[in-house]
C-alpha positions in Angstrom: -58.6 46.4 42.0 -61.5 44.1 42.9 -63.8 47.0 43.6 -63.4 48.1 40.0 -64.5 44.8 38.4 -68.3 45.5 38.5 -68.0 49.1 37.2 -65.7 47.9 34.4 -68.1 45.1 33.4 -71.1 47.6 33.4 -69.1 50.1 31.3 -68.2 47.3 28.8 -71.8 46.2 28.5 -73.0 49.8 27.9 -70.1 50.5 25.5 -70.9 47.3 23.5 -74.6 48.2 23.4 -73.9 51.7 22.2 -71.4 50.4 19.5 -74.1 48.1 18.2 -76.6 51.0 18.3 -78.9 49.3 20.8 -81.1 51.7 22.9 -79.3 50.7 26.1 -81.5 52.8 28.5 -84.7 51.5 27.0 -83.5 48.0 27.3 -82.6 48.6 30.9 -86.0 50.0 31.7 -87.7 47.1 29.9 -85.6 44.6 31.9 -86.5 46.4 35.2 -90.2 46.2 34.3 -89.9 42.5 33.6 -88.1 42.0 36.9 -90.8 43.7 38.8 -93.5 41.6 37.0 -91.6 38.5 38.0 -91.2 39.6 41.5 -94.9 40.3 41.7 -95.8 36.9 40.3 -93.5 35.0 42.8 -94.4 37.0 45.9 -97.3 34.9 47.0 -95.2 31.7 46.9 -92.4 33.3 48.8 -94.7 34.7 51.4 -96.3 31.3 51.9 -92.9 29.6 52.2 -91.5 32.1 54.7 -94.7 31.7 56.8 -94.5 27.9 56.6 -90.8 28.0 57.7 -91.6 30.2 60.6 -94.5 28.0 61.7 -92.3 24.8 61.3 -89.6 26.2 63.6 -92.0 27.9 66.1 -94.3 24.9 66.5 -91.5 22.6 67.8 -91.9 20.3 64.8 -88.3 20.7 63.9 -87.2 19.7 67.4 -89.6 16.8 67.5 -88.5 15.3 64.1 -84.9 15.9 65.0 -85.4 13.9 68.2 -86.8 11.0 66.1 -83.8 10.9 63.7 -81.0 11.3 66.3 -80.9 7.6 67.3 -80.7 6.6 63.7 -77.8 8.9 63.2 -76.0 7.6 66.3 -76.3 4.0 65.0 -74.6 4.9 61.7 -71.9 7.1 63.3 -73.0 10.5 62.0 -72.7 13.3 64.5 -76.2 14.0 65.9 -75.6 17.8 66.1 -76.2 18.0 62.4 -79.7 16.4 62.6 -81.5 19.8 62.5 -79.5 20.7 59.4 -80.8 17.6 57.6 -84.3 18.9 58.1 -83.9 22.6 57.6 -81.6 22.8 54.6 -84.2 21.8 52.0 -86.6 24.4 53.5 -84.5 27.5 54.4 -81.1 28.7 53.3 -80.8 31.4 55.9 -82.0 29.0 58.6 -79.5 26.4 57.6 -76.7 29.0 57.6 -77.6 30.0 61.1 -77.5 26.4 62.1 -74.1 26.0 60.5 -72.8 29.0 62.3 -74.1 27.6 65.6 -72.5 24.1 64.9 -69.2 25.7 64.1 -69.2 27.9 67.2 -70.2 24.9 69.4 -68.0 22.2 67.9 -65.1 24.2 66.6 -64.2 25.0 63.0 -61.9 21.9 62.6 -64.3 19.4 64.1 -65.8 16.5 62.1 -69.2 17.8 62.9 -68.5 21.3 61.5 -66.8 19.8 58.4 -69.8 17.6 57.6 -72.2 20.5 58.3 -70.2 22.8 55.9 -70.2 20.2 53.1 -73.9 19.5 53.5 -74.6 23.3 53.4 -72.5 23.7 50.3 -73.7 20.6 48.4 -77.4 20.6 48.9 -80.2 22.9 47.8 -82.9 24.9 49.4 -85.4 22.8 47.5 -88.7 24.4 48.6 -87.4 27.9 48.0 -86.2 27.1 44.5 -89.5 25.4 43.6 -91.4 28.4 45.0 -89.3 30.9 43.1 -88.9 29.1 39.7 -92.3 27.5 39.5 -94.0 30.7 40.8 -92.2 32.7 38.1 -93.7 30.6 35.4 -97.0 30.0 37.2 -96.7 26.2 37.5 -99.1 24.9 40.0 -98.5 21.2 39.8 -95.0 20.3 40.8 -95.5 16.6 39.8 -92.4 14.6 40.8 -90.2 17.6 41.4 -90.4 17.7 45.2 -89.9 14.0 45.8 -87.0 13.8 43.3 -85.4 17.0 44.7 -85.7 15.7 48.3 -84.1 12.4 47.2 -81.3 14.4 45.7 -80.9 16.4 48.9 -80.8 13.2 50.9 -78.2 11.7 48.6 -76.1 14.8 48.8 -76.3 14.8 52.6 -75.4 11.1 52.8 -72.5 11.6 50.4 -71.3 14.6 52.4 -71.3 12.5 55.6 -69.6 9.5 54.0 -67.0 11.6 52.1 -66.0 13.7 55.1 -66.0 10.8 57.5 -63.9 8.6 55.2 -61.4 11.2 53.9 -58.1 12.6 55.1 -59.7 16.0 55.9 -62.4 14.4 58.1 
C-alpha cells in the first residue's frame, strides 16, 4: 500500500489540473526549467562548500579542534566521543551522519553517547549547506548576521540535546 502513495498523489494532482483546465504538461516543463536554472545558480556555492568540507577534514583541522574541545567536554560531563560531531554537523550533513554511524557502532545503540549524538544529529542544522543553497538560489552575497546567529542556534541545540538526554529517563 505504501508504494502506491506517490503514484496516487501524482495522479490526483494531474487529475485536478486537468479538471481545472490547466495545461499540466506545460506547467511541468516550466517547473523543470526553473529547477534547472536554480540548480545552475547554486552550483558554485555547493562546489565551494563541498571543497571546503573536504579540505577541513583532510587537513587535520577537524582533529586539531576536536582535541582542543575534548577537555572542556570532560569537565562538564559530556561524552568526548561526540566532539567531532559538534564541529562537523553545521558543515556537512553526510559527514555528520557518517560520524553518528561510527559512534553508534563503537558505543552501542543504547549508550548515552549514541543517544546524545542521535539527538544532536536530529535537532541541529547543516548551517553552511543551507546558507549556500538558499542564499545561492536568490543570489545573496552578504549573509550579514545569518551565520553567527545560525551557529549560536546550533550550539544551543547541541547543548540542549546533551542536557536533555543526560538528565532524562531515556539517557
